[in-house]
C-alpha positions as CSV (number, residue, x, y, z in Angstrom):
1,M,0.0,0.4,-0.1
2,K,1.4,3.3,-0.9
3,K,2.5,5.8,1.7
4,E,-0.2,8.3,0.8
5,T,-2.9,5.9,0.9
6,I,-1.5,4.9,4.8
7,E,-1.4,8.2,5.7
8,G,-4.2,9.6,4.2
9,N,-6.4,6.6,5.8
10,K,-4.9,7.2,9.3
11,L,-6.0,11.1,9.1
12,I,-9.3,9.8,8.5
13,A,-9.6,7.3,11.4
14,I,-8.3,10.1,13.7
15,F,-10.9,12.6,12.4
16,M,-13.1,9.6,13.1
17,G,-12.4,10.1,16.6
18,Y,-10.4,6.4,16.3
19,E,-6.3,5.4,16.9
20,C,-4.3,4.7,14.6
21,F,-1.4,2.4,14.3
22,N,0.9,2.9,12.0
23,P,3.0,-0.2,11.3
24,K,5.7,-0.5,8.3
25,S,2.6,-0.9,6.0
26,W,-0.6,-0.3,7.1
27,C,-2.9,1.5,9.3
28,I,-4.6,-0.5,12.3
29,V,-7.6,1.7,13.3
30,L,-8.9,0.7,17.4
31,D,-11.2,2.4,18.7
32,K,-10.5,4.0,22.0
33,N,-14.3,4.3,23.1
34,T,-14.8,0.8,23.5
35,T,-13.0,-2.0,25.3
36,T,-12.6,-4.4,22.6
37,G,-11.9,-1.7,20.2
38,I,-12.3,-2.4,15.7
39,N,-8.6,-3.6,16.3
40,T,-8.8,-3.7,12.0
41,W,-7.0,-2.8,8.7
42,A,-8.1,0.9,7.7
43,K,-10.2,0.5,4.8
44,Y,-11.7,4.2,3.8
45,N,-9.3,3.5,0.9
46,S,-11.7,0.5,-0.7
47,S,-15.0,0.1,1.5
48,W,-17.9,2.2,0.9
49,D,-19.1,1.0,4.4
50,W,-16.0,2.6,5.9
51,L,-15.7,5.5,3.5
52,M,-19.3,6.6,3.7
53,P,-19.8,7.2,7.8
54,V,-17.0,9.4,6.8
55,V,-19.4,11.8,4.5
56,E,-21.8,11.6,7.2
57,K,-19.8,13.1,9.5
58,I,-18.5,15.7,7.0
59,E,-22.6,16.9,6.7
60,S,-23.3,16.2,10.3
61,L,-20.6,19.3,10.1
62,G,-22.9,21.6,8.2
63,F,-20.8,20.6,4.7
64,R,-22.1,19.4,1.4
65,V,-20.6,16.7,-0.1
66,E,-21.3,16.2,-3.4
67,I,-20.4,12.8,-5.9
68,I,-21.2,12.5,-9.4
69,G,-19.6,10.4,-11.5
70,L,-16.5,10.1,-10.8
71,T,-15.9,13.5,-8.8
72,C,-16.4,14.2,-5.3
73,S,-17.0,17.8,-4.5
74,I,-17.3,19.3,-0.7
75,Y,-18.7,22.8,0.0
76,T,-19.8,24.8,3.1
77,N,-23.1,26.2,3.4
78,S,-22.7,29.6,1.8
79,E,-21.3,27.2,-1.5
80,E,-17.8,27.7,-1.4
81,N,-15.5,25.2,-2.7
82,I,-13.2,23.6,-0.4
83,Y,-12.6,21.0,-2.8
84,V,-13.4,19.5,-6.1
85,D,-11.9,16.5,-7.0
86,E,-10.3,15.8,-10.2
87,P,-11.7,13.0,-12.2
88,A,-10.5,9.4,-10.5
89,M,-10.2,5.6,-11.7
90,T,-13.7,4.9,-9.4
91,K,-16.0,6.8,-7.6
92,T,-14.3,5.8,-4.4
93,E,-11.1,6.7,-5.2
94,A,-12.4,10.3,-5.9
95,T,-14.3,10.4,-2.3
96,W,-11.8,9.1,-0.7
97,Q,-9.3,11.7,-2.1
98,A,-11.9,14.5,-1.4
99,V,-12.5,13.7,1.9
100,V,-8.4,13.6,2.9
101,E,-8.0,16.7,1.9
102,F,-11.3,18.1,3.2
103,I,-9.8,17.0,6.7
104,K,-6.4,18.4,5.9
105,W,-8.3,21.9,5.5
106,Y,-10.8,21.5,8.4
107,N,-7.8,20.7,10.6
108,S,-6.2,23.8,9.5
109,Q,-9.1,25.8,10.1
110,T,-8.1,25.0,14.2
111,H,-10.3,22.3,14.1
112,N,-7.6,20.3,15.7
113,P,-8.5,16.5,16.1
């Protein structure tokens, strides 16, 4: 797995409230709110089941996520465009890339994880 993917998955895991351990080539997600935890490989980059709760959290914060074809855009309520993804190979990849860039922006706006 590429370093960019590992770091992106780690960023998403932290945004979602998990601890992420980053061994040599994977991000292991541990839910710090339970005693059992998730304790599995992060799959944000490859699974809608993992990625859609992230999209829902972003929307719950007052942002609009628009997924059309092989692109994903994220907007503020005032329609300011935070991130528009270039067309990707898959819808999952486009959404993952947009989410990672959004979280970087969000964290830079004093919303530290």
